[in-house]
N, C-alpha and C positions, 0 to 999 in steps of 0.2 A: 504493499500499500504506500509506504513512504517513498519507494522507488518511483511509483507512478506519479505521485505528487511532484517529485523532483523533475521528472520528464515533462510534466505539464508546465512547470515553471520555465523550462528551456524553451518550450514551444511559445509560451506567453511572451518571453523576451524576444524570440525570433520575430513574432508578429509585431511587437512594439517597434522593431526596426523599420517595419514597413510604414509606420506612422511618422517617422522622422522625415524631415523635409526632403522632397524628391531630389534635390541637388546632392544629397548625401550618398546617392547610389554609386557615385564614382569611387568612393572609399579610399581612405588613406592607407598607406602602406603599413602593414604589420608583420611582425616576425613570429615564427613559431616552428615547432617540429622537434627534430631529434635532439639538438643541443641548444635550447633557447638561452639567450643572453639578455641580461637587463640593460646593458649599455654597449653600444658599438662605437668604433672609432668614427671621427667626423669625416664626412665626405670630402673630396678635394675642394680647394678654396673656391673654385668657380661655381660650385653647387651649394656652398655653405649657406648662403643667405636663404635659399629656399628650404634647406634642411632645418635651419634653426626656427623656422616659423611652423614646423609640422611636428606634432607629438607622435610618439611611437608607442604602441602597446603590444606586448608579447601575448600571443594567444596559443596555448598549449592544449591541443585536442586530446592528449593522453589523459588530461584531467577529467574528462567525461567519465572514464572508467574508474579513476582512482579517487576523485574528490569532486562530487557534483557541485557542492557549495562553492568551492574555490573557482570552478569553471564558470559558474554563474556570475561571480564577481568579475571575472575577466570579460564576460559578455557585456555586462552593464557598463564597465569602463570603456569598452570599445564603442558601444552604442553612444555614450556620452561624447566620445572624442569626435564622432561624425557630425556633430552639430555645433556651430554653423560650418558649412563646407564651401569653399570658394574654388573657382576654376584654377587658380594658381596652385592650390594645395592638391589638385588632382593630376599634376604633371607626372607623378611617379607611375600612374596606373596605365594599363593597357586599355585602349578604347575600342569598342566593337564597331566594325564596319561590315556591312553586307555588300556583296558583289554588285557592281554596276550591271553586269550581264545576268539578269534574273532567270535566264533559261538554264543556267548551271546551278544545280541544286543538290541538297542532301538526299539521302535515300528516300525520304518520304515526300519530297517535292518542296519542302520548306527551303527558304533561301540559304545559300552557303555564305560564309563570311570569314572574317579573320580579326584578330586583335592586333593593334598597333601601338607601340610605345616609341615615340620619336625621340631622337637624340640630336638636337639642333647642332649643326656644324660637323657631325660625323658623317664620313663617306663609307662607313662600314655598315653592312646590313646583314642581319641573321633572320632567316625564315625557318621556323621550327614546325615540323610535321608531327602531329600527335599520333600515338599508337593506340591500339585497342583491339587486337585480334581481327576477326573477319566473319562473314557468313557466306555460304556458297550454294544454298538452294532456298526455295521459298519457305520450307518448314523451319530451318534453323534461323532464317532472317526474321520470320514472324516471332519466333521465340526471343531473338535478340531485341526486337522492337518492343516486346512486352517487358523485358527485364533490364535492358540497357538503352533506353530510347535516346539518351543524350549522345550516343555514338551513331545515331541514324537520323537525327533531327536537330534543327536549330531552334525549335519551339521553346527550349529551355536554355538558350544561351544566356550567359551571365552578363548582366548589365551593371553589376555592383555587388557589394557585400550582402545586400538583402538576401539574395538567393543562396549565398553560402550558408546562411542560417536556416532558411526555409527547408533546405535539403541537408540539414546538419548531420543526419545519421547515414548518409550515402557516402561511403569511403571514396568511390570513384569521383563523386562530385567534389568532395573536399580536396582531393589531390588536384583536380582541375582548377579549383579556386586558389590553392596554394601556388601553383605554377603561375597563374595570371596575376595575382595580387602581391605575392612575395617576390616572384622572379627568383626561383631557386636554381642552383647550378650555373650553367652557361647562360641562363636567362636572367640572372641576377644583375641589378644595377650597382651593386656594392663592389668596389675594387678588391676588397679583401676576400670576397667570395668568388669573384670572377675576374681574375687579374688582367686578362687581355681582351675581353669582349664586353666589359661592363658598360662602356659608353657607346655601344653599337645601337642602331635602330633595330628594335626587337619586334618581330612579327610571329605571332602564334596562330597557326591554322588548326582549328578543331577538326577532329577526324569524325566525319559524319557520312562517309561513303562506303564503309565496310568492305572495301575492295583492295586493300593494301596500296592505296593511292594509284590504282592502275586503270580504273574504268573510264569509259567514254560513252555510256548508254543512258539516255534520258528515260524518265518515267513516262509511260504511255498507257493506253487502255489495255495493252497486252502484257506490259511489264508492271508488276506491282510496285517495284522499287527502281529508283535511278541509281546508277553506279557511275559516278563522274569524278572520281578522285584525281585523275591526271588532268582533267579539264579545270577542276577547282584550282589547282596549283598555278596553272597558266593564267587564269583570270585574275588571281591574286597578284601575280607579277605585273600584269597589265595595269591593274588599278594602282599599284604602288608607284608606277612610273609617274603618275600625276601627284605623288605625295613625297617626292624627293629621291626615289630610287634612280631616276634618270641621271642624277649627279653622283651616283655611287662609284666607288672604286673597287670594292670587294663585296660579293654577295656569297654568304655562306648558307647553303641549303642543308639543314640539319634535321634529324628526326630519331625517335626512339622506338624500338620494337617494330611494329608494322610501319611506323614512320621511318625507321632506319632503313627497312627494305624499300620504302617509297623513295628515299634519297637515291639509292642505287638505280631505281627505275626511271627517275626523272631529272637527274642533275644535268645530263647532256641536253635534254629537250628544253630545259630552262635556259641554258646558255645559247642554244640555237634560236630560241624565240627572241631573246634579247638582241642577237645578231641580226635577225630578220627585221626587227623594228629599228635598226640603226644604232644600237647601243653597244658597239663593238669594244668599248674600253672598259666594260665592267667584267672583272675577273670572277667567274663563277667556280665555286668549289663545293665539295660535299663533305658532310660529317655524319657517318652512319653508325648509330649506336644500337647494339643488341638486335640487329636486323640481319645478321649473317647466319642464316639457318642452313642446316644440312639436310639433304634428301636421303638420309641414311635409313637402314632398316630398323623398325620399332623393336623395342625389347620384347614386347608382347603384342602380337598383331590382333587388332580388333576390327569389327565392322565399322564402316564409315557412316555413322549415324549422327554424329554431332561434331562441333568444332574441336573439342578437346581430344577426343579419342581417335579421330580420323588421321591417318598418316599424312605427313606434310605434302608428299608428292600427289596424293589422291585429292587432297583439298585444293591444291592449285590447278590440277587438271580439270576439276569440275568447276572451280571458281572462275578461271580465266574465260570459260565459255559463258557462264552465267553473267559475269560482269561486262563482257565485251572488253576484256583487258587489253591494254596496249603496253608493249615492251619496247626497249630501245631498238632502233633500226639495226644496228650492227649485231646485236644479240639475236634479233629475229632472224637475220640472214644466217647466223652461225647455227641456229636451232630451228630451221624452217620446218614447220609441221609439229614441232615439239617445243613451242614457245614457252611452255610452263617451266622449262629449265632456267629461264632468265629471272625467276624469282629467288633463285638460290645464289648467294653472294659470290661463292668461288667460281661460278660459271658466268655470271654476268660482269663481274669485275674486270676481267681481261678485255672486254669489249668497250669499256667506258673511256672516253677521251679526257674528260676533265679530272683534275686531281681530287681524290677522295681519301679521307682519313677514316680508318675502320676502328671502332671501339667494340670490343666483344669479350664478355666473360667466357672463360674456357669451359666453365660448367654452368651453362645458361639454364635457368629454371624453366623458361618457356620451352626450350628445346627438349629438356627432360620430360616435360609434361606431355608434349605431342608424341614423345617416344614411349609413353606409358610407363615412365618411372615417377611414381607419385610419392613424394617424401612427406609422409603423414606424421612424422615424430617417432615412428617405430624404427628400430634398427633394420637396415636393408639386408636383403639376402646376398649371399656371395655372388650369385650371377648378376644381380643388380649392381653391386660394387664394381665388378669387372666392367660392366657396361658403362658406368659413370667414368671410370678411368679411361676406357677406350674413347669415350666421347672427347675428353680433353686432348687425347693424342690426335684424334681425327681433325678436330678443330685447329690444333696447332699446325698440322701438316697443310691444311688449306690456306693458312695465313702466312706461311713462311716466305712466300714470294711477294707479299704486299709491302711496299716500301714504307708506308706511313700507317702505323697501327699501334694500338695499346690493348694488351690482352692479359689481364690478371687471372691467376688460377683461383678464382673465387666462385662460390655458388650464389648467384644472384641474377637479376634481370633488370635492365635499364640502368643508366649510369649518369649521363650528362646533365640531367635536371635534379639529381639527388644532392642533398646538402652535404654528403660525405665525398663529393667528387674531387675535392682538393686533397683528401687524406690518403687515398689509395695510391700506392706507388708500385712500379715495376722497375727493378734494378736501380732504385734510389731516385727515380723520376716520377713526378705526378703527372696526371693527364693534362691539367692546364699548362704545365711546363712543356710537355710534349707537343701540344697544339701550337704553343708559341714558337717552338723550334721548327715545326712544320711551316708556319707562317714565314718565318725567316728564311727557310730553305727555298720556298717558292719565290720569295723576293730575290734571292741570290740567283736562282735559275732564270728569272726574267732578265737578269743582267748578264746572262750567258756564263755564269759562274756555276759550274755543275757540282762542285764539291760542297757537301753540307757544312753548316757552321760547326766548328770544333766544340766538343763538350756539350752538344745539343742533340741528343738522340731522338729519332722519330720512329724507329722500329723496336718496339718494346713488348716482349712476350715472356711470360713466366716459363721456366723450364721444369719447376717442381711438379710432381705427377698427381697430387691429390687435391680435392676441393679444399680450399681455405688453407693451403700450405703456405700461402703468402700472408705474413703476419699483419699486413695493413688492410686486409679484407674487411668489409663491413661486418658489424657485429652479428653474430649468430645467437639466437635464443632458443632454449629448450621449449618446444611448443606446449608441453604439459605443465611446466613450472613457470615459464617466462623468464628464467634466469639466464644471464649471459654465460656463454661457454667459450673457453679458450680452445686453441686448435686441437690439443690432445683430447679434451672432453668431447669435442664435436666429432672427431674421427672415431673415437670409441662408440659414441652415440650412433654413428652411421654403420657400426659393425666392423670397424677396422681392426684387424688382427695384427698387433705389433710383432708378436713372435714370428708369424708366418711371413710378414712383409720383410722383416729383418733378415730372415733366412734367404728370401728371394734376392735381396740386395747384397748378401754376403757380408753382413756386419752384425755386431753385437746389438741385442735389443735395447740395452741401456744407452748405447751411442745413438740409435735411431731416435729414441725418446728425447735425448738431449738436442738433437738436430731440430726435431719438431718444436720443442720448447723455445728454441732460439730463433725459429723462423728460417732456418737454413734450407 
């Protein structure tokens, strides 16, 4: 009963936000998440005047589970901070724009759009493609529409913080709000969180096409859904040309998960579109995060009845027909009649002309899911453990010839918009540092200097063979207790046999434990 009353109080305050002046819908920037801090370093001097006039409130959603009263205090403080709200104080926020070309739509025919946060004076632009799986026939698209409508429609596009509270208990929606209003990872406007891209013009394109950003099919009387992912990207680029992109020097097309695969499928076409429109001086690059999937054999083969259990190759074979999917021309020619191959990174990458940086966990949770390895908190079987190890080996082999890449031996999914993205290192180098080195190497190449900058690596891949053998991997928690686990506890939890593995490696078990403890 008490819990119900508390929940009603949350709903009450959520609704109260709707009564705040409509100008408050833009929302001031707030911080929260994994490591909330009470106070941050001041922004650079040229932004300081604006920052000093804006209060900041930390909002920690973990408090919902741990202390409802404390969370309610945060909600009320944030609500009070929104009033009054002036246009100047909304400069930090991403603003929603719908496409000028209204014929290009989301799955359900609602207008497609994008969020833009301008950085006056900057000639660097970052366009981010959201991820979120896919659907590949009418049945699972209907189910997706019933359960995850935000990924198929713009009818619930965020126009401010109000909706983040009205949909308070939807985790996906909260993450969507976090990315838009906090700007986490590479979308952050704080230099200490995003050292090299913090002052870029940021564009976030919501994923509402369910087609891995590949479709070009409108909604008609015969088609229940539109699949126009590739066209949405092109129309966004066209619209942005009237908002400053025409003066850009660098355009980075980035994305995570399905958005990461979307980068591989669209980076060349975006560059070619700009060239066709006369903007030949814009350097187009790609950043693909967690979109380098393998078309390997599943651990346990199952019938293709839904998105999760269907083998990756079968999903794409069915999906590309259902979506009217478009793949890069050079890849289409290489796999004519079997264009589904172009959705797999190691096959499409050699056909891409523009520079692309690959970010990929060696033990990607989404890959394991579609391979029918479900980590439910119980120790894995020996066959599953071997499969997981082999997955790391296979991924490592497909990445060895990619010149610019970052591949930690961690069990996770998605990277570049996470608040830990500056913490994970491979061979002593963080991802932001590697991206900066890549940027420098491309600048050197443009000056006909082919040698990469000294002490600035861009090909970074872990060589250790087990999940989370890299000591800088994100924190793993025991699903039953919620307690953090170190690497030895995690491996034991996964069913790792120290004695057997030490024997296979020809070393003493105590030495192996010491190496694991030190992160060697």
